[in-house]
C-alpha positions in Angstrom: 61.5 -103.5 55.2 64.4 -105.9 54.9 66.8 -105.0 57.7 69.6 -105.3 55.2 68.2 -102.3 53.4 70.4 -99.3 53.6 68.7 -96.8 51.2 65.6 -94.8 51.7 63.9 -92.1 49.6 61.6 -89.4 51.1 60.0 -87.3 48.3 58.0 -84.1 48.8 57.4 -80.6 47.4 59.4 -77.7 48.6 60.4 -74.1 47.9 63.9 -73.5 46.5 65.1 -71.8 49.7 64.4 -74.7 52.0 67.4 -76.3 53.8 67.3 -79.7 55.4 68.5 -81.7 58.4 68.0 -85.4 59.0 67.4 -87.3 62.2 65.8 -90.6 63.4 66.3 -93.9 65.1 68.5 -95.3 62.4 70.8 -92.2 62.4 70.1 -91.3 58.7 72.6 -89.4 56.6 72.2 -88.2 53.0 71.4 -85.4 50.7 68.6 -84.0 48.5 68.3 -84.1 44.7 66.1 -81.1 43.7 64.1 -80.6 40.5 62.4 -77.4 39.6 58.8 -78.2 38.6 57.3 -76.7 35.4 53.9 -76.5 33.7 51.9 -77.1 36.9 48.4 -75.6 37.0 48.1 -75.0 40.7 49.9 -72.8 43.2 52.9 -75.2 43.4 54.2 -74.1 39.9 57.8 -72.9 40.3 58.4 -75.1 43.4 60.7 -78.1 43.6 60.2 -81.8 44.0 62.8 -82.9 46.4 64.2 -86.5 46.5 66.0 -87.1 49.8 68.4 -90.0 49.4 69.1 -91.3 52.9 71.2 -94.1 54.3 70.8 -95.7 57.7 71.4 -98.9 59.7 68.2 -100.8 60.6 67.8 -103.0 63.7 66.1 -106.2 62.8 62.5 -106.6 64.1 62.3 -103.0 65.2 60.1 -99.9 64.7 61.9 -97.0 63.0 61.4 -93.4 62.3 63.2 -91.0 60.0 62.6 -87.3 60.3 63.4 -84.5 57.8 63.4 -81.0 59.1 63.3 -78.0 56.7 64.0 -74.4 57.4 62.7 -71.9 54.8 64.3 -68.6 53.9 61.6 -66.7 55.9 62.4 -68.8 59.0 59.3 -71.0 58.9 59.8 -74.6 59.8 58.5 -77.8 58.2 58.8 -81.5 59.1 58.3 -84.8 57.3 58.3 -88.1 59.2 58.6 -91.6 57.7 57.7 -94.4 60.1 58.3 -98.1 59.2 59.3 -101.4 60.7 62.0 -103.9 59.8 61.6 -107.7 59.5 63.1 -109.9 62.2 65.6 -111.5 59.9 67.3 -110.2 56.7 66.5 -111.9 53.5 68.7 -114.8 52.3 71.8 -113.6 50.6 72.9 -114.8 47.1 70.7 -116.0 44.3 68.6 -119.1 43.5 69.1 -120.6 40.1 65.8 -121.4 38.4 67.0 -122.4 35.0 70.3 -122.5 33.1 71.8 -122.7 29.7 75.3 -123.2 28.2 76.8 -122.1 24.9 80.0 -123.2 23.3 82.4 -120.6 21.9 81.1 -121.3 18.4 77.5 -120.9 19.5 78.3 -117.6 21.1 79.9 -116.4 17.9 76.7 -117.4 16.0 74.4 -115.9 18.5 74.3 -112.4 17.0 73.7 -113.8 13.5 70.8 -115.9 14.8 69.4 -112.8 16.5 69.5 -110.9 13.2 67.7 -113.7 11.4 65.0 -114.4 14.0 64.3 -111.1 15.8 65.4 -108.1 13.8 63.2 -106.5 11.2 60.3 -109.0 11.8 58.0 -106.0 12.2 58.9 -104.8 8.7 56.2 -106.8 7.1 56.9 -105.8 3.5 59.6 -108.2 2.2 61.1 -105.8 -0.3 61.4 -103.0 2.4 63.0 -105.6 4.7 65.5 -106.4 1.9 66.5 -102.8 1.5 66.8 -102.2 5.3 69.1 -105.2 5.6 71.3 -103.9 2.7 71.5 -100.5 4.4 72.5 -102.0 7.7 75.1 -104.2 5.9 76.6 -101.0 4.6 76.6 -99.5 8.1 78.1 -102.6 9.6 80.8 -102.9 7.0 81.9 -99.2 7.5 81.6 -98.8 11.2 81.3 -102.0 13.2 84.4 -103.7 14.6 82.9 -106.1 17.2 79.5 -107.5 16.3 80.2 -110.3 13.9 83.9 -109.2 13.7 85.4 -110.8 16.7 85.3 -114.3 18.2 84.4 -115.2 21.8 87.2 -116.1 24.1 85.0 -118.5 26.1 81.8 -120.4 26.0 79.1 -119.1 28.4 76.9 -120.2 31.3 73.7 -118.3 31.7 71.3 -118.7 34.6 67.8 -117.4 35.3 67.9 -116.5 39.0 65.8 -115.2 41.8 67.1 -112.8 44.5 65.8 -110.9 47.5 65.0 -107.2 46.8 62.0 -105.0 47.4 58.6 -104.3 45.9 57.7 -100.8 44.6 56.3 -100.0 48.1 59.6 -101.0 49.8 58.5 -104.3 51.4 60.6 -107.5 51.0 60.1 -109.2 47.7 61.7 -111.7 45.3 62.7 -110.5 41.8 64.3 -112.3 38.9 67.1 -111.7 36.4 69.9 -113.3 34.3 73.5 -113.9 35.3 75.9 -114.8 32.5 79.5 -115.8 33.1 82.3 -117.3 30.9 82.6 -121.1 31.0 86.1 -121.4 32.3 85.8 -124.9 33.9 89.2 -126.5 33.6 90.8 -123.3 32.1 94.1 -122.3 33.7 94.6 -119.0 31.6 91.4 -117.2 32.7 92.0 -113.9 34.4 88.9 -112.1 35.6 88.4 -108.5 34.3 88.6 -105.8 36.8 84.9 -105.0 36.3 81.6 -106.7 36.3 78.8 -105.6 33.9 75.3 -104.4 35.0 73.1 -104.7 31.9 69.8 -102.8 31.9 67.2 -104.1 29.6 65.2 -102.2 26.9 61.4 -102.2 26.5 59.9 -105.6 26.0 63.0 -107.5 27.1 63.0 -110.1 29.9 66.5 -111.4 30.3 65.7 -114.2 32.6 63.8 -116.1 29.9 67.3 -116.9 28.4 65.9 -116.7 24.9 68.1 -116.1 21.9 65.5 -113.7 20.5 65.9 -111.4 23.5 68.5 -108.7 22.7 69.5 -108.3 26.4 70.2 -112.0 26.7 72.2 -111.9 23.5 74.4 -109.0 24.6 74.8 -110.7 28.0 76.3 -113.8 26.4 78.5 -111.7 24.0 80.0 -110.0 27.1 80.3 -113.2 29.1 82.1 -114.7 26.1 84.7 -112.0 26.5 85.2 -112.9 30.1 82.8 -110.7 32.0 80.4 -111.5 34.7 77.1 -110.0 33.6 74.2 -109.1 35.8 70.9 -108.4 33.9 67.9 -107.8 36.2 64.3 -108.0 35.1 62.2 -105.0 36.0 59.5 -105.5 38.6 56.5 -106.7 36.6 58.6 -109.0 34.4 60.2 -112.4 34.8 59.2 -114.9 37.5 59.4 -112.8 40.7 56.7 -111.8 43.2 55.6 -108.9 40.9 55.5 -110.8 37.6 51.8 -110.2 37.2 52.0 -106.5 38.2 52.5 -103.5 35.9 56.2 -103.0 35.1 58.0 -100.2 36.9 58.4 -98.6 33.6 60.9 -95.6 33.7 60.5 -95.4 37.5 64.1 -94.5 38.2 64.4 -95.0 42.0 62.6 -98.3 42.0 64.4 -99.8 39.0 67.7 -98.7 40.4 67.2 -100.2 43.8 66.2 -103.6 42.4 69.2 -103.6 39.9 71.8 -102.8 42.6 70.2 -105.3 45.0 70.7 -108.0 42.3 74.4 -107.0 41.9 74.9 -107.4 45.7 73.1 -110.7 45.6 75.4 -112.0 42.9 78.5 -110.7 44.6 77.4 -112.4 47.9 77.0 -115.7 46.0 80.2 -117.8 46.2 79.5 -119.4 42.8 80.5 -116.2 41.1 83.6 -115.3 43.1 86.0 -116.4 40.3 84.6 -113.9 37.9 85.3 -110.7 39.7 88.4 -109.3 41.3 86.5 -108.7 44.6 88.1 -105.3 45.4 86.3 -103.2 48.0 84.3 -101.7 46.4 83.6 -103.9 43.4 83.9 -102.0 40.1 81.0 -102.0 37.8 80.3 -100.9 34.2 76.6 -100.2 33.5 75.2 -100.6 30.0 71.7 -99.7 28.7 69.9 -98.6 25.6 66.5 -96.9 25.2 64.5 -97.7 28.4 67.7 -99.4 29.5 69.7 -96.2 29.1 67.2 -94.5 31.5 67.7 -97.4 33.9 71.5 -97.2 33.6 71.6 -93.5 34.5 69.2 -94.2 37.4 71.4 -97.0 38.7 74.5 -94.8 38.4 72.8 -92.0 40.4 71.6 -94.5 43.1 75.0 -96.2 43.3 76.7 -92.9 43.7 74.2 -91.8 46.3 74.2 -94.9 48.5 76.7 -97.6 47.6 80.0 -98.0 49.5 80.4 -101.6 48.2 79.9 -100.9 44.5 81.8 -98.4 42.4 80.4 -97.5 39.1 83.3 -96.8 36.7 81.5 -96.5 33.3 77.9 -95.7 32.3 77.1 -96.4 28.6 73.6 -95.0 27.8 72.2 -94.8 24.3 69.0 -93.4 22.9 67.4 -93.0 26.4 64.2 -91.1 27.5 66.2 -89.0 30.0 63.5 -86.3 30.2 60.4 -88.5 30.7 58.1 -85.5 31.2 58.9 -83.6 28.0 58.9 -86.8 26.0 55.5 -87.6 27.4 54.2 -84.1 26.9 55.5 -84.1 23.3 53.2 -87.1 22.6 50.3 -85.1 24.1 51.1 -82.1 22.0 51.2 -84.2 18.9 47.8 -85.8 19.7 46.3 -82.3 20.2 48.0 -80.9 17.1 49.9 -78.4 19.1 53.5 -79.1 18.0 54.4 -75.6 16.7 58.0 -76.7 15.8 58.5 -78.2 19.3 61.4 -80.8 18.9 59.8 -83.0 21.5 56.7 -83.3 19.3 57.9 -83.1 15.7 58.5 -86.8 14.9 56.0 -88.5 17.2 54.4 -91.6 15.6 51.1 -91.9 17.5 50.7 -95.6 16.4 54.0 -96.4 18.1 53.9 -94.0 21.1 50.3 -94.5 22.1 50.9 -98.2 23.3 53.9 -96.9 25.3 51.9 -94.2 27.0 48.7 -96.3 27.6 50.3 -99.7 28.3 53.5 -98.8 30.1 53.9 -95.3 31.5 50.4 -94.7 32.8 49.8 -98.1 34.5 53.0 -97.8 36.5 52.3 -94.3 37.7 48.7 -95.0 38.6 49.6 -98.3 40.3 52.7 -97.3 42.4 52.2 -93.6 43.1 49.4 -91.6 44.7 48.5 -89.1 41.9 44.8 -89.0 42.7 43.7 -90.5 39.4 42.0 -93.6 38.1 42.5 -95.3 34.8 39.1 -93.8 33.7 40.6 -90.3 34.3 43.4 -91.0 31.8 42.5 -93.7 29.3 39.7 -94.2 26.9 39.8 -97.7 25.5 43.3 -98.1 24.0 44.0 -94.4 23.8 44.6 -91.5 26.1 41.3 -89.7 26.6 40.8 -86.3 24.9 39.9 -84.8 28.3 43.2 -86.0 29.8 45.3 -84.7 26.9 43.6 -81.3 27.0 43.7 -81.1 30.7 47.4 -81.9 30.9 48.3 -79.3 28.3 46.0 -76.6 29.6 47.1 -76.8 33.2 44.3 -78.6 34.9 45.3 -78.9 38.5 43.9 -82.4 38.7 47.0 -83.6 36.8 49.7 -81.7 38.7 50.7 -84.8 40.8 51.1 -86.9 37.7 53.2 -84.2 36.1 55.3 -84.1 39.3 55.9 -87.8 39.1 56.9 -87.7 35.5 59.4 -84.9 36.3 60.7 -86.9 39.4 61.7 -89.7 37.0 63.6 -87.3 34.6 67.3 -86.5 34.9 67.9 -83.4 32.8 66.0 -81.3 35.3 68.1 -82.1 38.4 69.4 -78.8 39.9 73.2 -78.6 40.5 73.8 -82.3 40.2 77.6 -81.9 40.2 77.4 -79.9 43.4 75.1 -82.4 45.1 76.2 -85.9 44.1 79.1 -87.1 46.3 82.2 -88.3 44.5 80.8 -89.4 41.2 84.0 -91.0 39.8 82.6 -92.5 36.6 82.9 -92.0 32.9 79.5 -91.2 31.4 79.2 -92.0 27.7 76.0 -90.9 26.0 74.8 -91.7 22.5 71.8 -90.6 20.4 71.0 -90.5 16.7 69.9 -87.2 15.1 67.5 -89.4 13.0 65.9 -91.1 16.0 62.1 -90.6 15.6 61.1 -92.7 18.5 62.8 -90.7 21.3 63.9 -87.1 20.5 67.6 -86.5 20.6 67.0 -83.6 23.0 66.7 -86.2 25.8 70.4 -86.9 25.6 71.5 -83.4 24.6 69.8 -81.9 27.7 71.2 -84.6 30.0 74.7 -83.9 28.7 74.2 -80.2 29.3 73.1 -80.9 32.9 76.2 -83.2 33.5 78.8 -80.9 31.9 81.2 -79.7 33.2 81.0 -81.4 36.6 81.3 -84.9 35.3 83.5 -86.9 33.0 80.9 -87.0 30.3 81.2 -87.7 26.5 78.0 -87.2 24.5 78.0 -88.3 20.9 74.9 -86.7 19.5 75.9 -87.7 16.0 75.9 -91.5 16.8 74.2 -93.2 13.9 74.2 -89.9 12.0 75.5 -91.1 8.7 73.7 -90.6 5.4 72.9 -94.3 5.4 71.0 -93.9 8.7 69.1 -90.9 7.2 68.2 -93.0 4.1 67.1 -95.8 6.5 64.8 -93.4 8.3 63.3 -92.1 5.0 62.8 -95.6 3.6 60.8 -97.1 6.5 57.7 -95.3 7.9 58.2 -96.8 11.3 59.5 -94.7 14.1 61.5 -97.5 15.8 63.7 -98.8 13.0 66.5 -96.2 13.2 66.2 -96.4 17.0 66.6 -100.2 17.0 69.4 -100.4 14.4 71.3 -97.6 16.3 71.3 -99.9 19.3 73.6 -102.3 17.5 76.0 -99.5 16.6 76.0 -98.3 20.2 76.7 -101.8 21.5 79.5 -102.2 19.0 81.1 -99.1 20.4 80.6 -100.3 24.0 82.2 -103.6 23.2 85.1 -101.9 21.5 85.6 -99.5 24.4 85.6 -102.3 27.0 88.0 -104.4 24.8 90.5 -101.5 24.3 90.4 -100.5 28.0 91.0 -104.1 29.1 93.9 -104.4 26.5 95.4 -101.2 27.8 95.2 -102.5 31.4 96.6 -105.9 30.8 99.0 -105.2 28.0 97.6 -107.8 25.6 94.5 -108.4 23.5 92.2 -111.1 24.8 89.5 -111.0 22.1 90.6 -112.3 18.7 89.4 -111.1 15.3 87.2 -113.6 13.3 87.0 -114.3 9.6 83.3 -113.3 9.0 82.7 -109.7 8.2 80.1 -107.8 10.4 78.0 -107.2 7.3 77.6 -110.9 6.4 74.5 -111.7 8.4 72.8 -108.6 7.1 73.6 -109.5 3.5 72.3 -113.0 4.1 69.1 -111.5 5.6 68.7 -109.3 2.5 68.9 -112.3 0.2 66.3 -114.2 2.2 64.0 -111.3 2.2 64.5 -110.8 -1.5 63.5 -114.4 -2.2 60.3 -113.8 -0.2 59.6 -110.5 -2.1 60.0 -112.2 -5.5 57.2 -114.6 -4.5 54.9 -111.7 -3.4 53.6 -110.3 -6.6 50.9 -108.3 -4.8 53.4 -106.8 -2.4 55.7 -105.8 -5.3 52.8 -104.1 -7.1 51.9 -102.1 -4.0 55.5 -101.1 -3.4 55.8 -99.9 -7.0 52.5 -98.0 -6.9 53.5 -96.1 -3.8 56.8 -94.8 -5.3 57.9 -92.4 -8.0 60.0 -93.5 -11.0 63.0 -91.7 -9.4 62.5 -93.7 -6.2 62.2 -97.0 -8.0 65.3 -96.2 -10.0 67.2 -95.6 -6.7 65.9 -98.8 -5.2 66.9 -100.8 -8.2 70.4 -99.3 -8.2 70.9 -100.2 -4.5 69.7 -103.8 -5.1 72.2 -104.1 -8.0 75.0 -102.8 -5.9 75.2 -106.1 -4.1 76.8 -109.0 -6.0 73.9 -111.3 -5.6 71.7 -113.0 -8.3 68.6 -112.9 -6.3 69.0 -109.2 -5.5 69.6 -108.5 -9.2 66.5 -110.4 -10.1 64.5 -108.3 -7.6 66.0 -105.2 -9.1 64.8 -106.3 -12.5 61.3 -106.8 -11.2 61.3 -103.4 -9.6 62.6 -101.5 -12.6 60.8 -103.4 -15.3 57.5 -102.1 -14.2 58.8 -98.6 -13.6 59.9 -98.3 -17.2 
C-alpha cells in the first residue's frame, strides 16, 4: 500500500450482538458500519455484514498488521487479522496533466445547447417521437428551469485530463485519471474563489477525462467552472487512461469508487496550480454532485469522507435518481425475468432490454473480478443474458449465491443500521431527488435512503422531482425506460446550480451569475424543429407511427405539434392528422 494511505476497510460477517476493538502496528482507530443481511439461503441469513472503517498511520517500507477483536453476547471471542506492507516511498503528490482544453465565456454558454443537439435523444430513433420529446422538454424547461440556458457564464474555462496517484481495487498503488475544470481568470482582478470546490461523480457511460462536449459530466464540469468553481471529476477505475483502463469498471462498488474520488480531490488540493481556486481552509469544504450511478458514488464519497477525512469537509451532497439499494434493484430485475413481480415496486417497471446490459456488462463483471464470491462468469451469464439457473438460484435461496448477495448488500446504503448513531459528525446537507415516473431505477431507492437518514441528518428528499404531468406524458410517449431518467437529470442539475448560486449570493451579498437573453426552452424547440424536418422526409416512419396509434392519440399529437408557433411543426401536424381523418 501507499504509505500515504490513511483509510482501511475490513469486511466480514458477524452476529448483531458482536462488539469490536481495534489494535495493530499502525494504531488503528475507527468504527463499524453494519448491515443486516436478507434473503440468504444458508445459515448466515439474519446475520450482518460489517464494514470496519479504520484509519491509521503507516511507516514507509514496513510490514503492518491490523487486528479486529470481537466479543459476542455469549462471551465467545473472534479475531480478524489483516497483514500488509507499505511501499518505501509515498506516491508523488499532485496531478499530471495529460491533455487540456479551453473555452471562452461564449463557448461555455453554448455548451449545453450543443450537448442537447449532439448527445440528447440520439437513441430515440423515430424522428417524430424525438420531435414530441423535444417539445415536452421545452415545456418543462420553460416552466421550471432557471439556470440551464437561462444564465451566462462569469468566466471562460480551462479543463484538463489528469492522472493522479490512488489505489487499485485490491488496495495497491495505482494511477487513475479524471478531469479538473477551473475558471479562466488569467489577468482578472475581480475573481474571488468560492468557499467550496465541487466533486462531480459521473453517471453510467461517462468518462470525464476525455473532455468531450458530448459527455454530460464534462459539460456540467465546465458549466460549474464557468461560475467560478474548481471542479474535480474522477473517472472510475476501468475508465479513462489510468492503470486499470482495460479492466472492468468498479461499477456501484461504493468503497472503491469513494476512495479513488477522495484521493483525486487530495491530489488536486496538493497541486499548487489550483491553489487560487479554493479558499484553502482546513479542512477544505466540498460539495458533491451526482446523478444515477453518480448519485450512488456521491453518497459513497460522503460516507467515506465523513468516516476518514480530516482534511476534507463535505458540506452538501446532491444525489438524484440513484441506485441506493443495489441489492433490491438487482433482485427486481431477476424477479421480472422470472415473471415473479407480484406488485413488487422494485420489479414493476423493469425494461429487460435496458437492464440486462447493466446487469451482464457492468454489475456482474465488477463483482466477479474484484470480490471473492466463489463464482465464475459461466455460473452467472449465458451469452449476453443472465442464465436461467442463476436467476432461479438467486430467487430460490441457493446457498452458492449467498456471497454475491452479501456483496450487493454491502454496496447498498438504505440498509445501514443506525447510521446516524454511528457516523461521526456528519455536518452536511443531503439533498435527494427522484422522479415518481422513473422507470429505469425505482423511486424506492431514494425513498428508503431518505428514511434511513431521517431524522439524524440534515436531509431533504424531493420524491416528486420531475413529477409534473408533462413528465408523465413523456414517460407514456416513449417506450424507453431511460428517457424520463435522463431528462430528469437536467432538472436536477438545474436545481443544483440554482442552490449553489443562491447560497453563494447569500454568503457574499451579491449575485455573480448574470441572467442571459436566451430562454431555457430555446435549444429544445430548435431540436424539435430539426427532428420534425427529418420526420417529414421519412414517409415510412410516419406511416408506422400512425399505424401504431389510435385516432385519439393522433389527434393529441397533432394538437401538441400545432401548439408551437412553427411552420415545420404545423406541416408535420398536418401530415399526422391528414391520414388519421
